[in-house]
N, C-alpha and C positions, 0 to 999 in steps of 0.2 A: 247390148249386142257385143259379143266377144269375138275379137279377131286375133288369130295367132300370129299374124305377120302384117307388116305394112302393105305387102303385095295383096293380101286378102282384103284389107280395108279399101285400097284403091280399086280393086275389082268391083266391090259393092258400090263405090261412088260411080264408076263407069257404067254399071248396069242399072243405075237409078234406084237401087235398093234403099239407100239412105243418103243423107247430105251431111256436111260438116256440122251444121247447127244441130241436127238431130242427134248426131253422135255425141257432141258436146253436152247437150241437155241430158242425154242418158247417163253420162259420167257424172255430171253435177248432181243428178238425182241419187246416184249410188253413193256419192260422197256424203250427201246429207243424211242418208240412212245408215252409214257405216259406223260401227262401234270401235274401229281400229285406232283412232286418234293418229292417223297417218298425216293429215294436213295441219299445218299451222295457219296458213292463209290460203283461202280459195279466191282466185282472181276472176270472179264471175263476170263483172262488167267488161274487163279487158278481154277475156277469152271469148265472150259472146260477140264482141266487135270483130275480133279476128275471124270467128266462124262465119259471120255475115259476109265479110269480104271474100272468104273462100267460097261461100255459096254462089256469090255473083260471078266469081271467076269460073266456077264449074258450069254455071248456066251459060256463060259466054262462050266457053271453049267446047262444051259438050262432052269433055272427058278430062281426066286428071292430067294437068300439064307437068308430068313427072320428069320431063327432060330438063326443065328449068326450076321446078319446085319438087325435088325428090321426096320431101316430107309433107307434101300437100295434105292438109286436114288431119294430121296426126296429133291427137291430144296427148300432151306430156306433162309430167310433174318435175319440179326442180328442187333439189335439196336446198333447204333454207340457209345455205352457206354461200349461195350463188346470188349475186345481186341482179335485181330487175329495176330499172330506172323508175322512180316514183312509187315503188311498191315496197311495203315493209319487209325487211330482211333481218332476221333475229339471231341467226346461228343457234337457235334454241336456248338463248340465254336472256335472263332478266337484264343483263348489262346492255343489250341491244334491242330491248323489247319494242322501242318506238323508232328504230333507225330506218330512215328513208334514203336509200342511196341515189346519187345524182347520175348514175351510169348503169348500163347493163353489162353483165359478164360477156366476154367475147364468145364463149361457147354457146350461151343462150341466144345471143344476137344472130349467130350463124345458123342455128337451128330454125329460128323464126323467119329469117330471110329465105330459108329453104321451104317454108310453108308450115312449120310446126305450130301448134296451138298450145299456149301455156295455161293449163288448168289451175296451177297454184304452186305454193311452196310447201314442201313436206318436212316432217319432223326428223330429228337426228339427236344423237348425243351432243350435249352442249359443246360448241366449238369443235365438233367431230372427235371429242375425246371420250371413247368408250367402245365396247364391243357388244352391247346388248340393248341399246336405245332406252336404257333406264335412267340416263343422266340428263334428260331434257327438262328444262324449266317449265315446259308445257305438258309434262306428263309422259309416261312410257307409251311406246307403240306396241300394239298386239300383233302377233303372228297372223299372216293373211288367212290361214286355213285351220290353225290349231290354237284355239282360245287358251290364254294363260301361258303360252310359250313366247319366248322372245324371238323377234325376227332377226336378231343380230344387229351389230352396229359398226360404224356409227351411222351408216346409210340405211337404217331400219325403216324409216318412213318411205324412202324411195323403193325398197324391196317390197314392202307390204302394199304400197299403192299399185305396183305392177301385179303382184301375186293375187291381190283381192279384186282385180279389175276395176280399180279406181283411177286408172289412166291406161294408155296403151304402152307407154315406155316412160322411163324416168332417167334423170341424171343423178349420179352420186359422186362422191369423192373418195379416194383411196390413199391413205397415208401409211397404213400398216396392214391393210386387208379389209378396209371399210366398205368396199364394193363386193369383193369376192365372198367374204364371210356371210353377209346377209343373203346373197344370191344362193349360196350353198344351203343355208337354213330354210329358205323360202321356195326353193325349187325353180329358180329362174336363171337366165344367163346374166352374168355380171363380168364386164371386161374392164380391166385396168390397162390402158395403153402404155407404151414406153414413156418414161419421164421426158417431158418436153414435146410430146406429140400433140397435145391439146393445150391451148393457152390457159394459164392460171389467172389472167386478168379478170378481176371481178369475183375471185374466190377469196373469202375471208380466211386468211392464212392460219394454219395450225403449225405445220413444220414445212418450211418452204422448199427444202431440198428433197422432200418425200411426197408432198401433195400431188395428186393427179386426178383430174376429172375423167369420168368414164360413163358409158351407158349401162342401164339395167333394163333388160328386154325379155321377150318371150321366145326369141329365136336368135341364132347366130347371125343370120342375114341382117336382121334389124340392128344388131349391135355393130356390124360392119358398116352399114349404111349411115348410122348416126355418127360413127367415128369418122367416116369419110367426109361428112359435111362439116364437122367441127375441127378437123385437123388442118394443119398448115401454119405457116409462119405468122407471127403477130408481133409488131414492133413494140407492143406494150408488155411483152414478156421476154426478157433477155435469155431465158433458159430454153427457148424453143429449138427443136431440131431444124437445122438449116436445110434449105432445098425444098423442092416440091414434094408434097405428101403423096404416097401411092393411092391408086384407086382400089380401095379394099374390096369392093364388090365385084370388080371386073373379072377376076379368075376364081371367084369364091367356090364355084361348083366344079371347077376344072378337074380336081383330083378324084371326085366321086368317092366311092368307098373302097377303092383299090389302093391299099396303103403300101404296096410293094415299093421298096427302096427307102421308106421312111424309117429312120432310126429313132426309136422312142426310149428316152432315158428314164429309168426307174430309180430315183434316189432312195437309198435304204433308210435315210433319216425321215422320209415322208411316209414310211410304211412300218413304223416302229411298234413295239409291244403295247404302247398306250392307246393304240387305235381301237375304237369301239368294234367289238367282234363282228356284229352284224354289218356295220359299215365296211369293214375290211373284206368281208365275204363278197358283198356286191361289187366293190371296187375291183377286186381280183377277178371277178367274172367279166367285168368290162375289159380288164387287161387281156384276158384270154380272147375276147372277141377282137380286140385290136390286133393281137398276134395272128389270129385266124384270117384277118383281112389282108395279111401280107407284111405287116410291119415287123421290124426286128427290134426285140426288146433288149435293152442294154442296161445292166445293173451298174449304177454309178454311185459316187459318194460326194456329199457336200459337207465336209467335216466341220466347218465353222458354223453350221446351222445352230448348234447348241448355244452359241454366243449371241444369236440374233436378237433375242428379247432384251438382253442386257444392253446391247449396243443401241437398239431402237429407243429404249427408255432412258438413254442418256442424250442421244442426238435429238430425238423428237421433243423431249421436254425442254431441252436447252433452247431450241428454236422457238418453241411455244412461249417460253418465258420472255424471249426477245420480242416476238410478234405481238403478244398481248400486253406489252408494257404501255402501248398507246391507249388501252382501254382503262382510262382513269377518271372518267366523268368530266374531263376538261377538253381533251382532244376528241375522244370517241366515248360513247357509253352514257348511260343514264347518270345524272347528277342528283342524288337525293337531297331534299331540302335541308336535312340535318348537316350535310357537308358544308353548307354556307355558314353554319354556326360553329364550325370546328375552331379550336384554339391554335392549331398548328397544321402545317402542310401534311405532316405524317398522319395526323388524325383524320384529315380530309380524305387522304388516300384510303385509310382503313375503312371509313364509312362507304366510300364509293365502291371499293373493290370487294366489299362484303356481299355484293350482288352476285358474284361468281358462285357456282355450285361447288360442292366439296371435291369432285374429281378434278375440276379445272384448277382449284386452289392447290390441290396436291401436286399437280404437274408443274404449275408455276413455281412452287417452292422447291421441288426437285431440280428443275432447270436452273433456277437462280443459284442454288447451291453448287451445281456442277460447273457453272461458269464463273463462280466467285474466285477472287484472288487466292492463290495457293492451291486451288483444286482443279483449275482448268486443265493443266497438263495431265493430272492423274485420272481425270474422268472424261471430259469431252474430247480432248486430243487423242487419248488412248482409244476411245470408242470409234473415232474417225479412222484410226489406223486399222482396227479390226474390221470395220466396215469395208475397207479396201480388200481385206483377205476374203471376206464373204463374196465380194464381186469377182475376185480371182478364181474362187471355187467354180462359179458359173462359167467363167471364161474357159476353164480347163475342161469341164464336162461337155461343153458345147463343141469341142473338137471331136468328141466321140458320138454325139447324137444331135438330132435336129430339134427335138422338143423334149420337155420333161413332163411326166404325169405323176400325180400322187394325190394324197388327201389334202383337203383345205384346212380342216381342223380335226381334232381327235374324236369329236362327237357330233351328232346332229344337234338341232335346236334343243335348248334346255328350258326349263320353266322359269318364268320371271321371278325375281328375288332370290333365285337359287344360289347365285354367286355374288350378289351385291355387297355382302359383308366381307368378302375376301378379294380385294382388288388384284392380288397376285394370281389367283386362279383365272381371272378374266384376262390378265396380261399374257399368261401362258397359252391362252386359247389362240393367240395370234402367231405362235412360233413358226407355223408353216407358211403363213402369208407374208410376214415381215421381210424375209430375205429378198423377195422380188422388188420391193420398194427400195431397200438399201442399195440394190444394184441397178435400179432404174429399168427393170425388164418388163415387157408386156406379159400379162398373166390373165387367165380367164377361169371362171367357174362355170362348168357345164352340168346341168341337171342330168342325173343318170339313174334315178330310181327312188324308191322309198324303203324304209326299214322299220322294224318293230311292229307291234300291233297297232300303234298310233299312226302308222304310215307316214313317218316323218321324212321329208325330202332330204336328199344328199346330193352333193356335186362332186365332180372330178376336177382337179386342179391341173391346168395346162399352162406351161411356162415356155417362152421362146427367148432367143437371144435379143439383146437390145436392138431396136429399130427393125425387127423382123415381125412386126405386127401382122402384116399380110399373110405370112407363113402360118402364124398361130391361128388366125381366123379361118384360113383354108383347112387346116388340120381339124379344128373344132367343128367346122361345117361337115367334114367327112364323118367325124364321130357322131354328130347329131343325126345324120342320115343313117349311119350304121346302127345306132341304138334305137332308131325309129322314134317312138314317143313315150312319154312318161307313163301312160296307162299300161302299155305293153311291158315296160320295164318293171312295173310294180308286181307283175306276175312271177318274176324270176325268183 
């Protein structure tokens, strides 16, 4: 049974159309039949116990207790980079194939305290390193609706699980576009909140100054509600935004589709010549609709965007090299039997760390080099300086506009294996998503139609100033209403 929003699901619970256990069993059945390879671990026993408790609650109260359990009975999937106490968490790596964490990630704990039901852990690029979900030790993930195409990465399992109706909503993580790119490829909503909005406690770290957890959903309202539940200070994460988090759903529909007074920035770097012509046509039609709804379009420039990939692949790999140093088979990670017979510590490390996939090894090597003596100032330090310039570009344009809109990548979803032999092509695919991570800004992918004869989904990129997550969500809700629904958009 497909529900487009949490509100619809709750309405069916209230009307006696279904129960949490029935919904869960429906999803478990779909997961068993699925060919997508979206799930690494299905938490059948755990989620059934949660659903039974929800059934009893519903029977006792007679209606959904949404005031205290806003996510009551909502079946969710969690990127297998997020820990669940007592349940296997692999980061899609052979290195952590049998890791059982002793604690649950703060974001998941808050969702389940609000009534969410955890169906399982979904696939990803190993340690979140990749843009096509082809780097998983457990095999690639297939696109939810277009067999043979990539769902994007690294949160490809999260996007496919939502797009193929293998859960109602999911959690992903975004280090350089890993929520927004899969959302764009799969035709769903993907929201990366401001850095520090949602706790990173319980997230297996890739690049600590960039990683951010966020929701992947079928509607903007659901993304806002999930963010509202997860957001807020956490003493276990020192990078959290101080103070009480806004109620993101409170004024979500206040603006309606009247966009008068809203200044919408159109960065020329996000609408370049390399953009797929069909995608450019649809996105420009959406821009026209935004203008007709009363918004003022302002052409702006983010001149340091061209350096973002270079900066990212120095900062991110350097932090990854540091974070993954603990994965050595002694502190964390699998310890192969051969390692115990090694003749030296160096050989022991070589045996243990051979479990990493090729992309993870590549990034560790790059990061170790960038941080090494004699190269730190030339590479990592310089990258951090240019990162500041990228953030200053955003500070400057946000004096002229309220939000930015543009493309998320130059193309729609591509076929699996198409780019796996050329890592640089995959890296360049992130050039439009990376800047928001480098500056810590909230950004969202909103589905706006399909292109080509294959009807491949595409998304519109919306970016707002840091800590203005509520403004971004309100604007995105207005656009979602304005554009109506994906089937109507496909006729354009």
